[in-house]
N, C-alpha and C positions, 0 to 999 in steps of 0.2 A: 475746584475741578482737580481730580485726584489722577495720577497715571501709575499703571502696573507695568513693569518692565521685566519681563522673564528672560532667562540666560541658563545656559548650560547643557542643552538638549544635542544630541548627537547620535552617530553609530558607534556602537559597542559590541563586543564578542559576548557570546555567553559567559556568564561568571565574572564580568568585568563590572565596573563601577563609573558612576557619573554622580555629580552633583549640580543641582538646579538652585536656580536663586530666583526670588521675585522681590523686586524693590519697588517700594510705594513713594511718591512724591506729589508734591502739590500742597493744598491747603489743608494740613492734617492737623487736629486737635488730639486725636487719639486712635490706635487701632485696637479692635477688640480680636474676633475670631480671625484666624487665618487657616486656610486650608489648600491642600493640592488634590485636584481631580484629574482622572486621565480617561481618555475615549479612544477605545480602537475601532477601526472600521467596520462597521455593521453591528456596532454595540452602542449600549447606552453609556453617557458620561456617569462614571462612579468616583466616589470619595476616596482617595489612597490613605492620606493621612491629614490630621487637623491638630492644631494646637491653641489653646486659649492664651488670653492675655496674662494670665499667671503661670503658663508654662505647662498647664496639663496637656498630654499627648493621648491621641487615639489613632489606630491604625485598622486598616483593612486587613482581614486574617490572609489574606493571599500575599502581603508585603510584610506581616510582623516578622520581627527579628532579622530582617533584609535591608529595610528602609529605616532612616532616622530622621523626623522633623525636628526643626530648630528654629529660632526667631531672634533676631539682635534688634531689641527695641529703640536702642538709640541711632540705628540706621534706617528703622522701619522696612527691614528687610527679613524675609524667610527663605529657608534652605531645606532642600529634601536631599539628603544623602541616600543614594542608591547602591546597594551592594550586592553581590551575587545575582546580577541581573540575567533574566530568562527571557526567551524568545516572547513568552505571553505578556511581558511587561511593555512590549511595543505598543506605543499610543501617543497621542498627543497629550501632553501633560498642561494643565491650567492652573493657575493660582486664583484664590477667590478670597477676598479680604473685606472685612467690616470696618468700615472707616467712619470716624465721626469728623465732619466738618461742621456745617450749622446744624446738622443732624445726623442719624446713623444711616450710611448707604452701603450697599454691598456692590463690590466692583469684581471684574474678571480680567484678568492677562490676557494677552493675545495668543498664548499656546507656545509650547516648543515642542518639536518632534523628537520623540526617543525610538531608536531602533535597536534592537539587539539582534543581531545575526552573526553568523559566522560566515 
């Protein structure tokens, strides 16, 4: 059994910053792909940023240069540093992680609300 706990969301003014965290716990042998998705009201869930086990990163064009994804393999934790936030970044942010226990499984976090508004 694996649990993902997200934290760090909240209300921030345009131009502000937030840092999201996603901590995995449980019977973990190893972690592969880690990614952040977001879903705004009335829109489909989209991939925001991803990082492989070797540290290769990928970003959606809308956040490139503003968001930074990172991971701490010793802590089984992933982060998303969000700078220069815009109202259009408002959404529920979900972490998505591939975990090897007895086999490989994909897990989702519970979601954390990010609201960018003045």
